[in-house]
FIVOKOL-306516 format. One line per field, with one value per residue (C-alpha): x, y, z; residue number from 1. Coordinates in nm, 2 decimals. Layout:
c1 = c(X	...)
c2 = c(Y	...)
c3 = c(Z	...)
i = c(NUM	...)
// end
This chain:
c1 = c(10.67	10.63	10.44	10.20	9.98	9.80	9.58	9.25	9.05	8.77	8.73	9.04	9.20	9.61	9.76	10.08	10.37	10.50	10.21	10.28	10.67	10.58	10.37	10.63	10.90	10.67	10.66	11.04	11.11	10.87	11.07	11.42	11.53	11.33	11.06	10.83	10.59	10.32	10.10	9.85	9.56	9.35	9.53	9.87	10.02	10.34	10.52	10.82	10.99	11.13	11.26	11.16	11.03	11.24	11.49	11.56	11.46	11.16	10.99	10.95	10.62	10.37	10.35	10.10	9.96	10.13	9.88	9.89	9.55	9.62	9.81	9.91	10.07	10.11	10.22	10.28	10.30	10.02	10.18	9.98	10.09	10.26	9.98	9.75	10.03	10.03	9.64	9.71	9.98	9.73	9.48	9.73	9.87	10.25	10.47	10.80	10.89	10.87	10.66	10.32	10.27	10.26	10.02	9.79	9.77	9.71	9.43	9.27	9.28	9.12	8.87	8.84	8.71	8.68	9.04	9.04	8.86	9.13	9.43	9.59	9.84	9.91	9.83	9.70	9.69	9.57	9.46	9.35	9.13	9.20	8.92	8.67	8.79	8.77	9.00	8.99	9.16	9.17	9.31	9.39	9.12	9.27	9.42	9.78	9.87	9.72	9.53	9.40	9.18	9.01	8.76	8.58	8.38	8.56	8.89	8.98	9.37	9.51	9.83	9.95	10.01	9.80	10.11	10.10	9.78	9.87	10.18	9.98	9.86	9.51	9.38	9.37	9.36	9.09	9.03	8.74	8.63	8.44	8.74	8.91	8.67	8.72	9.09	9.06	8.85	9.06	9.40	9.36	9.07	8.83	8.80	8.68	8.66	9.02	9.14	9.14	8.79	8.70	9.04	8.91	9.05	8.96	8.81	8.99	8.86	8.72	8.70	8.61	8.57	8.55	8.46	8.29	7.98	8.02	8.17	8.08	8.23	8.22	8.28	8.47	8.54	8.37	8.39	8.04	7.95	8.26	8.10	8.27	8.41	8.20	8.23	8.68	8.82	9.08	9.38	9.25	9.20	9.56	9.71	9.51	9.64	10.02	9.92	9.81	10.05	10.33	10.14	10.10	10.46	10.55	10.34	10.53	10.84	10.80	11.11	11.42	11.61	11.66	11.39	11.42	11.16	11.04	11.08	10.93	10.83	10.48	10.38	10.28	10.63	10.79	10.57	10.70	11.04	10.97	10.83	11.14	11.37	11.17	11.18	11.56	11.53	11.90	12.07	11.77	11.80	11.57	11.53	11.38	11.33	11.38	11.27	11.44	11.10	11.04	10.73	10.72	11.08	11.05	11.43	11.54	11.29	11.39	11.80	11.70	11.51	11.79	12.04	11.82	11.75	12.11	11.95	12.10	11.93	11.97	11.79	11.78	11.72	11.42	11.51	11.87	11.73	11.68	11.29	11.23	11.45	11.29	10.90	10.84	11.01	10.79	10.49	10.56	10.53	10.21	10.05	9.69	9.74	9.80	9.91	9.93	10.15	10.30	10.42	10.79	10.86	10.76	10.97	11.28	11.24	11.17	11.45	11.66	11.59	11.56	11.97	11.97	11.72	11.48	11.21	11.05	10.76	10.55	10.33	10.03	9.70	9.67	9.52	9.22	9.15	9.26	9.10	9.47	9.35	9.25	8.93	8.79	8.85	8.69	8.37	8.34	8.38	8.16	7.81	7.92	8.05	7.72	7.53	7.67	7.45	7.48	7.56	7.87	7.93	7.97	8.20	8.43	8.42	8.46	8.79	8.94	8.90	9.12	9.38	9.73	9.87	10.14	10.30	10.30	10.16	9.88	9.91	9.58	9.51	9.43	9.28	9.02	8.91	8.83	8.67	8.46	8.39	8.25	8.06	7.82	7.76	7.57	7.78	7.90	8.01	8.17	8.40	8.46	8.53	8.86	8.96	8.92	9.12	8.95	8.58	8.29	8.27	8.63	8.58	8.30	8.50	8.82	8.66	8.41	8.27	8.18	7.87	7.64	7.91	8.03	8.23	8.01	8.14	8.01	8.25	8.10	7.94	8.22	8.26	7.93	7.89	8.15	7.96	7.63	7.85	7.87	7.52	7.40	7.72	7.80	7.92	8.26	8.31	8.13	8.38	8.68	8.55	8.51	8.87	9.03	8.84	8.91	9.21	9.39	9.32	9.25	9.48	9.83	9.85	9.83	10.06	10.30	10.32	10.39	10.65	10.84	10.79	10.94	11.28	11.19	11.11	10.85	10.67	10.48	10.21	10.16	9.87	9.69	9.61	9.28	9.29	9.44	9.22	8.90	9.05	9.09	8.70	8.62	8.80	8.55	8.58	8.62	8.95	9.09	9.00	8.99	8.96	9.19	9.42	9.43	9.50	9.49	9.53	9.82	9.96	9.90	9.98	10.33	10.41	10.63	10.84	10.90	10.92	10.61	10.75	10.75	10.45	10.22	10.39	10.17	10.10	10.33	10.30	10.47	10.34	10.55	10.58	10.45	10.32	10.69	10.82	10.56	10.73	11.10	11.27	10.92	10.81	10.93	10.78	10.43	10.43	10.49	10.16	9.96	10.05	10.01	9.65	9.58	9.58	9.38	9.00	8.88	9.05	8.96	9.30	9.20	9.11	9.41	9.62	9.45	9.51	9.86	9.91	9.72	9.94	10.32	10.17	10.12	9.74	9.60	9.76	9.66	9.97	9.73	9.56	9.86	10.05	9.73	9.74	10.09	10.08	9.81	9.95	10.26	10.09	9.91	10.19	10.37	10.06	9.84	10.07	9.98	9.70	9.49	9.30	9.16	9.03	8.86	8.67	8.40	8.06	7.78	7.62	7.89	8.07	7.93	7.91	8.17	8.08	7.89	7.98	8.18	7.92	7.82	7.83	7.52	7.59	7.51	7.77	7.78	7.79	8.10	8.01)
c2 = c(12.08	11.89	11.57	11.70	11.51	11.53	11.40	11.59	11.45	11.68	11.52	11.68	11.38	11.51	11.38	11.13	11.29	10.95	10.92	11.20	11.17	10.80	10.98	11.22	10.95	10.79	11.06	11.17	11.11	11.39	11.64	11.59	11.90	12.01	11.86	12.01	11.91	12.08	11.92	12.15	11.94	11.71	11.87	11.78	11.87	11.73	11.84	11.72	12.02	12.03	12.39	12.55	12.90	13.06	12.89	12.99	12.89	13.14	12.89	12.60	12.43	12.43	12.77	13.00	13.34	13.57	13.51	13.15	13.11	13.00	12.67	12.56	12.24	12.30	12.09	12.28	12.60	12.85	13.06	13.38	13.41	13.73	13.94	13.78	13.90	14.28	14.28	14.16	14.40	14.70	14.57	14.58	14.22	14.17	13.89	13.77	13.55	13.52	13.21	13.14	12.97	13.28	13.42	13.11	13.22	13.60	13.55	13.32	13.56	13.85	13.65	13.32	13.01	13.26	13.24	12.90	13.00	13.28	13.02	12.96	12.64	12.29	12.24	12.03	12.21	12.15	12.46	12.44	12.74	12.73	13.02	12.83	12.48	12.38	12.19	12.26	12.00	12.21	12.07	12.22	12.23	11.95	11.73	11.75	11.75	11.43	11.46	11.15	11.12	10.87	11.00	10.78	10.95	11.23	11.16	11.29	11.16	11.30	11.26	11.34	10.95	10.65	10.51	10.83	10.72	10.35	10.48	10.67	10.32	10.46	10.30	9.91	9.88	9.69	9.62	9.83	9.55	9.76	9.98	9.65	9.60	9.96	9.90	9.57	9.76	10.11	10.01	10.28	10.39	10.64	10.88	10.97	10.63	10.48	10.10	10.14	10.09	10.37	10.58	10.89	11.14	11.50	11.57	11.81	12.16	12.10	12.20	12.00	12.15	11.96	12.06	11.87	11.89	11.69	11.81	11.99	11.98	12.25	12.26	12.61	12.57	12.43	12.39	12.34	12.68	12.68	12.82	12.83	13.14	13.35	13.42	13.43	13.30	13.01	13.26	13.45	13.14	13.03	13.36	13.28	12.98	13.10	13.38	13.18	12.86	13.17	13.29	12.92	12.82	13.18	13.12	12.75	12.90	13.06	12.89	12.97	12.69	12.59	12.41	12.15	11.97	11.65	11.61	11.34	11.35	11.47	11.82	11.95	11.93	12.07	12.38	12.46	12.40	12.66	12.89	12.85	12.93	13.21	13.33	13.29	13.05	12.96	12.64	12.48	12.07	11.79	11.47	11.18	10.80	10.54	10.18	9.93	9.84	10.09	10.20	10.26	10.47	10.88	10.95	10.94	11.23	11.41	11.36	11.55	11.86	11.89	11.89	12.18	12.38	12.32	12.23	11.97	11.62	11.31	10.98	10.69	10.36	10.17	9.81	9.91	9.86	9.62	9.59	9.35	9.53	9.84	9.72	9.68	10.05	10.19	10.00	10.12	10.46	10.41	10.31	10.44	10.16	10.23	9.95	10.26	10.09	10.44	10.39	10.26	10.50	10.78	10.61	10.61	10.97	11.13	10.92	11.05	11.43	11.42	11.37	11.71	11.93	11.98	12.08	11.97	12.09	11.83	11.85	11.68	11.79	11.90	11.53	11.57	11.91	11.97	11.61	11.43	11.08	10.86	10.77	11.10	11.02	10.68	10.86	11.03	10.73	10.52	10.69	10.59	10.24	10.18	10.22	9.91	9.60	9.40	9.09	9.27	9.43	9.08	8.98	9.22	9.20	8.80	8.88	9.13	8.86	8.65	8.89	8.78	9.01	9.21	9.34	9.71	10.00	10.13	9.80	9.74	9.42	9.61	9.91	9.72	9.48	9.79	9.96	9.68	9.60	9.99	10.07	9.83	10.01	10.33	10.64	10.71	10.36	10.33	10.60	10.46	10.10	10.24	10.31	9.96	9.69	9.37	9.32	9.27	8.98	8.87	9.03	8.80	8.48	8.62	8.72	8.39	8.34	8.70	8.75	8.93	9.09	9.46	9.39	9.49	9.42	9.71	10.00	10.24	10.44	10.73	10.79	10.83	11.06	11.28	11.30	11.40	11.68	11.85	11.81	12.08	12.03	11.85	11.50	11.56	11.84	11.64	11.30	11.51	11.65	11.28	11.23	11.50	11.45	11.07	10.97	11.26	11.40	11.06	10.84	11.06	11.34	11.06	10.83	11.17	11.29	10.98	10.89	11.22	11.29	10.94	11.10	11.43	11.60	11.85	11.81	12.12	12.10	12.43	12.33	12.24	12.62	12.74	13.00	12.77	12.50	12.77	12.87	12.54	12.47	12.76	12.65	12.49	12.13	12.15	12.33	12.06	11.76	11.85	11.60	11.31	11.56	11.55	11.88	12.05	12.43	12.35	12.21	12.45	12.74	12.61	12.45	12.75	12.73	12.35	12.28	12.09	11.74	11.76	11.98	11.71	11.40	11.11	11.09	10.84	10.87	10.73	10.35	10.08	9.75	9.60	9.28	9.22	9.26	9.07	8.80	8.92	9.08	9.09	8.72	8.55	8.82	8.78	8.40	8.47	8.68	8.49	8.17	8.38	8.51	8.18	8.07	8.34	8.27	8.60	8.54	8.22	8.06	7.88	8.14	8.35	8.08	8.03	8.41	8.40	8.12	8.21	8.52	8.36	8.15	8.49	8.38	8.65	8.99	8.99	9.25	9.47	9.20	9.00	9.39	9.51	9.15	9.16	9.54	9.44	9.14	9.36	9.64	9.36	9.22	9.55	9.73	9.47	9.26	8.88	8.90	9.11	9.29	8.95	8.84	9.19	9.26	9.51	9.36	9.39	9.74	9.89	10.08	10.39	10.44	10.67	11.02	10.94	11.09	10.91	10.72	10.95	11.29	11.48	11.78	11.86	11.97	12.36	12.52	12.72	13.09)
c3 = c(11.08	11.41	11.62	11.85	12.18	12.45	12.70	12.90	13.14	13.25	13.54	13.65	13.76	13.70	13.39	13.40	13.28	13.23	12.98	12.77	12.78	12.62	12.35	12.27	12.25	12.00	11.79	11.84	11.45	11.35	11.57	11.64	11.71	12.04	12.28	12.52	12.77	12.97	13.23	13.50	13.64	13.40	13.13	12.94	12.64	12.44	12.13	11.91	11.69	11.35	11.34	11.02	11.11	11.39	11.47	11.81	12.16	12.11	11.91	12.18	12.23	12.42	12.37	12.59	12.58	12.77	13.06	13.03	12.99	12.65	12.55	12.19	12.04	11.64	11.37	10.99	10.83	10.83	10.50	10.55	10.93	10.85	10.72	11.02	11.25	11.08	11.12	11.52	11.58	11.48	11.76	12.00	12.01	12.08	12.00	12.14	11.84	11.47	11.43	11.32	11.63	11.83	11.53	11.61	12.00	11.90	11.65	11.89	12.16	11.88	11.66	11.89	11.64	11.37	11.31	11.16	10.84	10.83	10.84	10.51	10.48	10.60	11.02	11.29	11.59	11.97	12.15	12.54	12.66	13.02	13.04	12.96	12.98	12.64	12.41	12.03	11.76	11.44	11.08	10.78	10.48	10.28	10.55	10.46	10.85	11.03	11.37	11.57	11.87	12.11	12.36	12.66	12.83	13.00	12.86	12.56	12.40	12.07	11.86	11.53	11.46	11.61	11.76	11.99	12.09	12.16	12.36	12.60	12.78	12.82	12.50	12.42	12.05	11.89	11.50	11.34	11.07	10.85	10.79	10.71	10.46	10.33	10.34	10.13	9.89	9.85	10.01	10.29	10.53	10.47	10.77	11.00	11.15	11.15	11.12	11.51	11.71	11.90	11.77	11.51	11.26	11.27	10.92	10.70	10.71	11.06	11.42	11.72	12.07	12.39	12.75	13.04	12.87	12.57	12.22	11.91	11.53	11.28	10.96	10.88	10.51	10.23	9.85	9.78	9.69	9.42	9.09	8.75	8.61	8.39	8.02	7.97	7.67	7.71	7.71	8.00	8.15	8.09	8.24	8.56	8.57	8.55	8.82	9.07	9.03	9.08	9.38	9.53	9.50	9.63	9.94	10.02	10.05	10.39	10.58	10.76	10.60	10.24	10.04	9.80	9.52	9.45	9.09	8.86	8.49	8.56	8.47	8.84	8.97	8.65	8.68	9.06	8.91	8.65	8.92	9.12	8.85	8.74	9.14	9.10	9.40	9.49	9.48	9.35	9.51	9.33	9.44	9.22	9.22	8.94	8.86	8.62	8.48	8.20	8.22	8.55	8.55	8.51	8.57	8.21	8.12	8.51	8.36	8.05	8.23	8.49	8.22	8.05	8.37	8.54	8.85	9.11	9.11	9.35	9.23	9.39	9.19	9.39	9.31	9.42	9.79	10.04	10.02	10.26	10.53	10.48	10.46	10.81	10.91	10.65	10.74	11.12	10.99	10.80	11.10	11.00	10.74	10.39	10.10	9.83	9.54	9.55	9.90	9.81	9.57	9.79	10.09	9.88	9.76	10.07	10.25	9.97	10.02	10.37	10.37	10.20	10.32	10.57	10.38	10.01	9.77	9.65	9.30	9.50	9.44	9.09	8.96	9.14	9.10	8.72	8.61	8.56	8.58	8.30	8.48	8.41	8.01	8.09	8.24	7.92	7.72	7.93	7.76	7.35	7.50	7.68	7.34	7.22	7.23	7.57	7.42	7.28	7.59	7.76	7.50	7.52	7.94	7.90	7.69	7.89	8.16	8.01	7.88	7.99	8.26	8.10	8.42	8.31	8.45	8.29	8.09	7.85	7.99	8.33	8.15	7.96	8.26	8.48	8.23	8.08	8.44	8.59	8.29	8.37	8.68	8.76	8.69	9.05	9.10	8.76	8.88	9.20	9.06	8.92	9.29	9.40	9.46	9.63	9.45	9.70	9.56	9.61	10.00	10.06	9.96	10.14	10.49	10.49	10.80	10.94	10.73	10.93	11.17	11.18	10.88	10.56	10.21	10.03	10.05	9.84	10.10	10.20	9.80	9.78	10.08	9.91	9.55	9.77	9.90	9.58	9.46	9.25	9.07	8.73	8.72	8.63	8.95	9.22	9.08	9.13	9.45	9.56	9.44	9.59	9.96	9.92	9.74	9.79	10.16	10.31	10.12	9.93	10.18	10.46	10.33	10.22	10.58	10.74	10.53	10.52	10.88	10.91	10.82	10.98	10.60	10.60	10.24	10.12	9.84	9.68	9.49	9.81	9.94	9.99	9.74	9.45	9.51	9.50	9.18	9.02	9.05	8.92	8.57	8.30	8.28	7.92	8.00	8.21	7.99	7.57	7.41	7.50	7.68	8.07	8.26	7.94	8.07	8.29	7.97	7.76	8.01	8.06	7.73	7.60	7.94	8.01	7.65	7.42	7.50	7.88	7.91	7.67	7.79	7.90	8.31	8.44	8.84	9.12	9.14	9.20	9.01	9.35	9.09	9.03	9.38	9.55	9.29	9.38	9.63	9.89	9.77	10.09	10.30	10.08	10.10	10.50	10.52	10.31	10.54	10.86	10.74	10.62	10.99	11.12	11.18	11.00	10.65	10.42	10.37	10.09	9.87	9.97	9.88	9.55	9.45	9.54	9.36	9.02	9.07	9.10	8.79	8.59	8.55	8.71	8.82	9.20	9.25	9.45	9.64	9.77	9.85	10.05	10.26	10.30	10.46	10.64	10.80	10.88	11.01	11.22	11.39	11.48	11.62	11.77	11.93	11.99	11.78	12.03	11.74	11.61	11.95	12.00	11.69	11.77	11.81	11.52	11.51	11.73	11.43	11.30	10.91	10.77	10.85	11.12	11.49	11.76	11.96	12.29	12.07	12.11	11.91	11.57	11.33	11.27	10.94	10.80	10.88)
i = c(1	2	3	4	5	6	7	8	9	10	11	12	13	14	15	16	17	18	19	20	21	22	23	24	25	26	27	28	29	30	31	32	33	34	35	36	37	38	39	40	41	42	43	44	45	46	47	48	49	50	51	52	53	54	55	56	57	58	59	60	61	62	63	64	65	66	67	68	69	70	71	72	73	74	75	76	77	78	79	80	81	82	83	84	85	86	87	88	89	90	91	92	93	94	95	96	97	98	99	100	101	102	103	104	105	106	107	108	109	110	111	112	113	114	115	116	117	118	119	120	121	122	123	124	125	126	127	128	129	130	131	132	133	134	135	136	137	138	139	140	141	142	143	144	145	146	147	148	149	150	151	152	153	154	155	156	157	158	159	160	161	162	163	164	165	166	167	168	169	170	171	172	173	174	175	176	177	178	179	180	181	182	183	184	185	186	187	188	189	190	191	192	193	194	195	196	197	198	199	200	201	202	203	204	205	206	207	208	209	210	211	212	213	214	215	216	217	218	219	220	221	222	223	224	225	226	227	228	229	230	231	232	233	234	235	236	237	238	239	240	241	242	243	244	245	246	247	248	249	250	251	252	253	254	255	256	257	258	259	260	261	262	263	264	265	266	267	268	269	270	271	272	273	274	275	276	277	278	279	280	281	282	283	284	285	286	287	288	289	290	291	292	293	294	295	296	297	298	299	300	301	302	303	304	305	306	307	308	309	310	311	312	313	314	315	316	317	318	319	320	321	322	323	324	325	326	327	328	329	330	331	332	333	334	335	336	337	338	339	340	341	342	343	344	345	346	347	348	349	350	351	352	353	354	355	356	357	358	359	360	361	362	363	364	365	366	367	368	369	370	371	372	373	374	375	376	377	378	379	380	381	382	383	384	385	386	387	388	389	390	391	392	393	394	395	396	397	398	399	400	401	402	403	404	405	406	407	408	409	410	411	412	413	414	415	416	417	418	419	420	421	422	423	424	425	426	427	428	429	430	431	432	433	434	435	436	437	438	439	440	441	442	443	444	445	446	447	448	449	450	451	452	453	454	455	456	457	458	459	460	461	462	463	464	465	466	467	468	469	470	471	472	473	474	475	476	477	478	479	480	481	482	483	484	485	486	487	488	489	490	491	492	493	494	495	496	497	498	499	500	501	502	503	504	505	506	507	508	509	510	511	512	513	514	515	516	517	518	519	520	521	522	523	524	525	526	527	528	529	530	531	532	533	534	535	536	537	538	539	540	541	542	543	544	545	546	547	548	549	550	551	552	553	554	555	556	557	558	559	560	561	562	563	564	565	566	567	568	569	570	571	572	573	574	575	576	577	578	579	580	581	582	583	584	585	586	587	588	589	590	591	592	593	594	595	596	597	598	599	600	601	602	603	604	605	606	607	608	609	610	611	612	613	614	615	616	617	618	619	620	621	622	623	624	625	626	627	628	629	630	631	632	633	634	635	636	637	638	639	640	641	642	643	644	645	646	647	648	649	650	651	652	653	654	655	656	657)
// end
């Protein structure tokens, strides 16, 4: 796991080593073990190394082919690199290290751009082909590893994090108003656009190629062709589930250093634990975060698991931490802007793990591919609910709006309000509604004075685009696919990478390998959500190994009690953020202050809304100095819609072969 960066000027103007070094320094937390620079004319590559495979100097990057014609900087792990290496050796390729990086170089020399679809793992890479004078930027199928770029004319600047691009001195930050609108809705910014104007995210499962003539974009892998399994019994599916889980965990154990586990009360991390135990993995270390609020706490369940299995566990209690003291550190590392309610809990668990291991496994991904969220059950309940007479539904909705906040995770007040609101919308938008924070009406009030600008209130378009990619499949499959691409890939994966790498910790999600996800999308939906049981086939497959109580326990998740936190330890910081926002010409201060007052008084639960504003204002102060981003908002019509190509890109997207 590493940090990568680079500058390519196709005019041939020399790259400044000082700029490249500044970019590397901005990414130093991603790779404290080694760093390297390579420049040649208009090309410069930088690398920060976290040594996981081949700990010797032979793994130093940037790394080149034997003839110096191809150079690579690479971040991540290719789990099938040994199989690829064996194939390449039969074709006459020789290796001077035991790294997956060298497999990428020789694989490119042998297969060209067809290499990308052969890689299975988590990765972001930049490859300079000096023979063709071309730069390739490639990202793994699920966006586990991030890669950002800025393109202006013949200049391309790229880095693992936005702060790397900012450090280059070759880009002046400007706020992207459409991405700000999306952030207020989702609490993150869907790609490929980012919160910064003219900075882009390489999309998952895609490869970008730049040369002096322009650029092209190619999707090298897709789930769109996935089809359900044939006529198979439930027991056959359960056996396949166990086989695929075992294989996925086994793949993720490629390492020359010990590997730990981020353990929660959820079934996914406990499946990983069961497979580690079955494989007799030595000296298993697990890490957990706890909360004093019972509905958020999982540590008691984890204690029972640890006692039964005998593995080591370290638990950090979130409320015992100095939340104001760590908030800016967390926000600085979440430079792509993310106010996920799970970020504080994630921060503490990865900080804890990094004190003991360099690599940890995570159970993320299964909620989106095995229907783990209650939102999929809500989709099913929507149809009979809509049969109720409209006056009765309006009454239910009105009562839900007046239900006093409980402060509980997934409290009935929250569930009733979101369900009754979303049920009145078309099916796709009803599903999306569960993923929203600020409503369109609230954004219209919060951002008064900017109507008709590049700021657009409706943020449904990114979700709708993902739904359309799976046309021809059922609604449930389309919903899971949209959630995988949005809520998991562009939110959860980005947050987990940013926060774990802040502590030089590599986190691997075994359930986000190509084979496993392809298998998951073949499993009939009726074996994922059966009755009211989410993740049915996963629970059923492992209930004998982990016990009935744990296997069928209600999903909890790693959400933090942000509503209580902004009234507690983060109250002063939240008040300051609301006051600062109110003084800016962009926000409607009276509306935000009224929302804050209602939350403090307990009249309404605006915890997520306040947390969004708090996160944005701290991000703004940390990354856009002196309010520069506010003074240089993009002009109306300047920002492409989500999914559009950057301005000036004349090429068409190529389809995966």
